[in-house]
C-alpha positions, -999 to 999 in steps of 0.1 A, spaced: 492 -19 -256 497 11 -285 469 26 -297 462 40 -331 464 80 -330 440 86 -357 404 87 -344 370 98 -352 366 135 -347 334 158 -347 349 177 -375 327 187 -406 336 165 -435 320 190 -458 338 219 -445 370 197 -450 362 188 -486 354 224 -494 388 233 -483 407 209 -502 432 223 -528 434 225 -556 402 227 -571 404 194 -588 410 176 -555 381 194 -541 359 181 -570 372 146 -568 368 146 -528 329 155 -533 328 128 -558 345 102 -537 325 113 -507 290 108 -529 302 73 -544 311 60 -511 281 72 -493 261 55 -522 282 22 -520 282 18 -480 251 36 -472 271 53 -444 275 86 -432 313 98 -434 332 107 -402 366 128 -400 393 106 -388 419 129 -375 422 161 -393 428 145 -428 408 114 -435 371 109 -445 361 75 -430 332 51 -437 323 27 -408 349 9 -387 366 -20 -374 390 -31 -349 425 -31 -366 457 -50 -352 489 -44 -367 503 -72 -385 538 -61 -377 532 -52 -342 501 -68 -326 503 -46 -296 495 -17 -319 456 -16 -324 426 3 -325 396 14 -346 399 24 -382 378 29 -409 368 2 -431 370 24 -464 380 62 -466 403 86 -483 420 119 -481 420 145 -509 457 153 -504 475 181 -528 496 156 -545 470 127 -548 438 113 -536 449 86 -510 425 57 -506 424 34 -477 409 0 -472 407 -10 -510 437 -35 -511 436 -49 -474 412 -80 -481 424 -105 -507 396 -101 -530 402 -62 -532 442 -68 -536 434 -92 -563 408 -68 -581 432 -38 -576 450 -40 -611 420 -37 -627 415 0 -610 434 17 -640 464 43 -631 474 40 -593 502 39 -570 505 19 -538 518 30 -505 521 10 -473 482 12 -464 467 31 -489 463 36 -530 473 68 -547 452 82 -576 461 114 -590 426 120 -605 392 99 -606 397 103 -645 423 77 -643 406 47 -629 375 27 -635 346 37 -614 329 4 -615 360 -16 -602 362 13 -577 328 7 -568 334 -31 -563 365 -24 -543 347 0 -518 319 -29 -515 348 -55 -506 363 -32 -483 327 -25 -465 322 -62 -459 351 -61 -437 346 -74 -401 367 -71 -367 376 -110 -372 394 -99 -405 419 -79 -382 448 -68 -397 452 -54 -434 
């Protein structure tokens, strides 16, 4: 059985966010961290070198059920080109609400946002709450 390579680490979330560049990405990263902590009530954990994750669930790949492992219920990465948001569109309720978010692009497993100013914070809060409700029984995205 293939395991997901991205796993929780002991790296400092604060140090990771403080090192994000450019400055706008750093500010948005800290703002997202505050918002996700508030909505989930969870402390973040670094997943691999670049994903800030909250909670976890057992993931099983829809395209290859032999690929599975733990994955954050919700998370983000303040990448140079955009903020990558994870878990927001995986549940049907989230996918249905996503068009109300504002300006974003979609990737295979994430939502890309150029800046938090481009999106509706209340919709983002609801999307995070929906993702947080996920259980192992929800399985794949």
